[in-house]
SEZA-814440 format. One record per residue (C-alpha): residue in three letters; x, y, z. Coordinates in pm, whole numbers, padded with zeros to 5 digits, always signed. Example, Ala and Ser with C-alpha at 12.3 -4.5 7.8 and 13.67 -1.06 7.14 Angstrom:
ALA+01230-00450+00780/SER+01367-00106+00714/
//
This chain:
MET+03040-03688-01208/LYS+03034-03415-01475/LYS+02739-03584-01652/LEU+02551-03607-01323/VAL+02596-03234-01255/ILE+02483-03143-01608/GLY+02184-03377-01578/LEU+02078-03231-01244/ALA+02117-02878-01378/ALA+01898-02964-01678/MET+01632-03118-01452/GLY+01633-02806-01235/PHE+01587-02587-01541/ILE+01294-02798-01663/ALA+01131-02802-01318/ALA+01164-02423-01293/ALA+00988-02382-01629/ILE+00680-02582-01521/PRO+00424-02374-01333/THR+00336-02528-00999/VAL+00002-02355-00943/ASN-00248-02240-01202/ALA-00406-01906-01127/ALA-00778-01884-01188/GLU-00987-01620-01359/VAL-01312-01534-01183/VAL-01576-01352-01387/ILE-01792-01088-01217/THR-02071-00937-01425/GLN-02208-00587-01371/LYS-02572-00549-01467/GLY-02859-00342-01330/LYS-02613-00128-01134/LYS-02509-00440-00936/PHE-02233-00697-00928/ASP-02370-01047-00989/LYS-02220-01159-00654/LYS-02200-00982-00318/LYS-01883-01159-00200/ILE-01625-01398-00335/GLU-01317-01582-00213/ILE-01018-01626-00443/SER-00655-01735-00412/SER-00356-01504-00437/GLY-00251-01482-00800/ASP-00608-01512-00928/THR-00758-01254-01162/ILE-01106-01107-01151/LYS-01251-01021-01491/PHE-01519-00753-01461/VAL-01772-00772-01744/ASN-01981-00459-01795/ALA-02316-00593-01920/ASP-02491-00266-01833/LYS-02582+00007-02078/MET-02392+00254-01858/ARG-02033+00309-01753/HIS-01881+00185-01429/ASN-01563+00266-01239/ILE-01448-00009-01001/ASN-01217+00083-00716/SER-01099-00029-00376/LYS-00957+00169-00087/GLY-00737+00044+00193/ALA-00430-00179+00197/ASP-00474-00289-00166/SER-00623+00026-00315/PHE-00677+00060-00688/ASP-00897+00232-00944/LEU-00970+00052-01271/GLY-01084+00369-01442/LEU-01389+00428-01655/GLN-01529+00107-01801/LYS-01762+00150-02097/SER-02065-00067-02165/GLY-01969-00402-02320/VAL-01607-00378-02207/ASP-01421-00627-01986/THR-01156-00514-01737/SER-00932-00746-01537/ARG-00724-00717-01222/LYS-00486-00966-01067/PHE-00492-01001-00687/ALA-00137-01093-00589/LYS-00146-01117-00210/ALA-00372-01233+00072/ASN-00607-00955+00166/LYS-00967-00856+00225/CYS-01104-00569+00023/LYS-01433-00402-00058/LEU-01488-00303-00419/ARG-01729-00032-00526/CYS-01830+00161-00832/THR-01756+00531-00786/MET-02048+00615-01013/HIS-02297+00382-00839/PRO-02208+00365-00466/LYS-02461+00090-00392/MET-02257-00147-00611/LYS-02047-00341-00359/LEU-01838-00658-00374/LYS-01639-00809-00086/VAL-01328-00998-00200/THR-01128-01227+00025/VAL-00791-01326-00118/LYS-00641-01634+00050/
//
């Protein structure tokens, strides 16, 4: 009985160490004062990597239930943000208000 308990405990430890779902990384490029997509759908736990391919700075933010501000992003720099929970949000650049991206997190 003791060996069975130890064996089950070891199996539980191994199972806990194996990730059950792999989070994805979605790349959004900023160029010409635009995001390369107008809307995307991702899963909770996924990360969006914002690639600044413009010659100018951007500042991505969102207001509402999942508000955030990624700060000033220089040209050629990548910035990432993980989206942990189901939500709908609208992202904008504070410096270029016509830059908009709708994100649906499932």
